[in-house]
N, C-alpha and C positions, 0 to 999 in steps of 0.2 A: 351373630353379625350376620342380620340379613342385607345380602349385596344383592340389586334391582340384576333379573338375569331373565329373559323366556324360559332357560330350563333350570330355574328354583320351582322346588317341588315345595309349592306353598303349605306353609304349617296348617293343620287344622281341616286341611281340606283332603278330599276322600278322592284318590288319584288313580286312572290308571296307568300302569307302565304303557301299553300299547299307544297310548296316546302321545307320547313319547317318540319323538323320530330319531333314529338309529343311521341318518343317512341326511346330511344338510350340507351346504354351500354357503349359508349366512347372504351376504350383499357382497362378495367377494368372486371376479368376474372368472378364475381360474386358479389354481394351488399355488403356484408361485408369486402371485398376490398376497394370499393368505400366509404362504411360508414367511413373507418379509414382515407381515402383522405381527404372526406370533413373535419372531425374532425381535420386534421392536419391545413387543411385551416383556419379554424375557431379559432384554437390555435395562428395561424400568425397575426390575426387582433386586437388582443387584446392590444399589446403593438404599434402596428400604430393606432389604434384607442385614446391611451393614449397621445401618441404625439403631434396627433393633438388636442384634447382637449387641453393641456400644451401651444404649440402656438399659439392659439388662433386666429389666422389671416384666416384660409380658412378652409371650410367647404363641406359634402359630402353629398348629394342628392340621395337616393334612390328610384327609382319609380318603384311599383310594381300593374301590369295590368295584367287580366287573367279573363276569364271566372270564373261564380258560381262552386265552387268546385277547382278551380284551382291549391291553394298549397300558397295564399298570407300568412293566416296566419302559417302555418306550417316553411314556409321558413322563418319569422319572428324570428320565436320560436326559430331555428335552427341555421339558418345563424348568428344572431346575439346573443348566445348566451353567448357569451366571451364578449362582450362589457361591459364598467361598464354604468351603466344606468344614470346617472348624465350627459353623455356625450351626451344621444342619447333620441331621440324624436321621437314617433312614432304616424302618424296621420290617422285617416279613414276616409274618405270622403264619406258619405252616402249621400240620398236626401240630396238638399239643404233645410235651414229651411225657414221663411217666412223671415226673417231678412236678410240671404245670399241672397233669389231670388231678396233682392228690391236694392243690388249694381251688378256690374259686374262681370260679373262669375268665375273672378279670384279673386278677392277682398278676399274669405276666404281661398284661397289656400296662396298668398303672408305673408300672417299673420301669418304662421306654416311654411314657409322655414326654415331652420335650421340657426343657429346664427354662427358666427366665432366661430370656434372649435368644431363644434358637428356635430354629424350624426344625420338629417333629411332623415326619413321610411314613403314613404307614400303606404299606405296601400289601393289601389285605389288613386287617383289623380285627375290635372285638366283637364285629358282624358275625365273622364266620362261625366263631361259638354259639351263634343262632341259627343261624343259616344251613348249617350242613346238619346237625342235629335233625333240624325242625324238618327237614325233606327227606333225609333218612328216616323218620320217625322212633329216634334217639327221644324224645322226648316231647312231652303232648301239647296240645295247642297251650291248657293253660298254664304250663310249665314258660312256653313260647312265649305268653304274652308278660309273664311276670320278669323274664328277662330281659325283655324293649324297656320296661320301666325301671329296672335297677340299670340300663346305657344310660336312657334319659336322664335321672337320678346322678349315675355318674359324669356324664358330658356336661349337667347343670356347676357341678362343683369344680371341674375343670375351669370353664368361662367363668365363676365364681374367684377364683384362682391368679384371671389373668391369662386363662390359654384361649386366642379365638380356636374355635373350630370349624372347617371347610370339610364339607363331604361329596365326594362325588361318585355317582355311579356311572362307569363306564360302558355306554349303551349301547353293544352290536348287534344284530339280526341273526339267525343262524345260519343264513346262506354267506355271511361272511367270515362268522367262527368256522365254517366248514371251510372255506378259500384260504385262510391261516392255517389249518390245521395240515389240509394239502401242502404248502408250502413247508412247514416245517419237516413233512416227509419226504420233501424231493430237495431240502438244502441240508447238503452234508453237514453246514454250519452252522444249521439250526437243528439238524439233530439233539441235541444236548436239552434243548428246550421241549422235547416230545415225551409226555408220559400218557401212557395206556390207560392212567385213570380218567385221562380229561375224556375218553371216549366213552365213560360210562356217565360222569357228568352232564354229558351232550344227551344222553338217551333221558334225564330226568329233565329237561332242557323248562317243559312247560310248569315245572313243579318249582325250578327256580326262580321263572318267572313271576309265578304267584308269590313265592317265599319275598321276592324282593320287593314287589307289590305292595305286599303288607308292612314292610320291615320301613318302606318311606313313609307311609301313611301314618305307620306309630312312632318313628323317631326321626322325621324332618318338623323341629322346632324353633322358635324363632332366635335362639342364643345358639343351636348349631345345627346348620339347616343341612339337608340334600340340594344337589345339583344335580338332574339327569341327562348327560352329556351325549351327542349324539356323535359316536364314534365310529364309524365303519370308514368315514375318512380321517386317515392319522392327521394328519395337518391343522384339518377344522379342528378333530380333538384339542390339538396343543393350542388353539385359538382361544377356544371357550374357556380352559380351564386357569390358564396364563391370565385372561383378560379379569378373571372375578378373583385369583389370588392377588392381581396389583393394584383393583379396587376397594380390598380389603386392606391391605397394608397403607394405604393411600388413607382409607377413614382411620385406623390406627394410628398414624401420623407419627410415628417414632422420632425421637431426637437424640442426637448426640448429649452426653450430660454433659452437665456443665461443671468447667475444669475450676477450682479454688487459686491456684497459682498461675502467672502467666510464664510458663514455660520459654518465652524470650529475653527474659530477664537473669535467664542462666545461660553461663559460657558453658560450652565445648570443648575441653583441650586436646 
């Protein structure tokens, strides 16, 4: 499903990741105004999600990708704060286990895709199994291309079976990442988030930017598009992501199921 947005990586086009801004404020005069707009979007999401859950015919898959400190956790915490937990599943994809490595790289992903009626949120995703091996040189360019073909076919199947797929790259600058990493070092309550391996990935920043560019060009499709969200400002990130999701849900237009009986005719004793 294509939702009109200035942050859409239009399918069939060759994009330069550098052409997408990391810092924006849209038409909002200040942070407070923007936060109110984001909160309004979140409020709109609740009744739409309830109808989707009650209807139990379709599902929504949200894919979040970003460099370390890019804001995946914060996006989930804010944007889905109004969602009924029983209708939502969050899956975080970390380094594959030995069991997962014994299967194809999409095996662990497919079993975590949302059932009908559900929101599925991927904190990192199947794209990790292309990005990291590609940057590290563990797979060849030919294998990378083949995996993107696999992923496009996989997402096509999900869409054909009733899942709306929206993919968001939370686009931050290298300078902003530095500030956030330092903040994690200095705040004891954020020490648990600090991982020395994040610094290793930072050394490969340019390689990751090239890999993300290749990923977007290969896998932003009419049925499962990528949106490159300016994310240096967290409040603006939240506006953009929530707005696109609300528009998608409104276009899906879920309905409460028809009830064959009239509950009012029954006596509750």
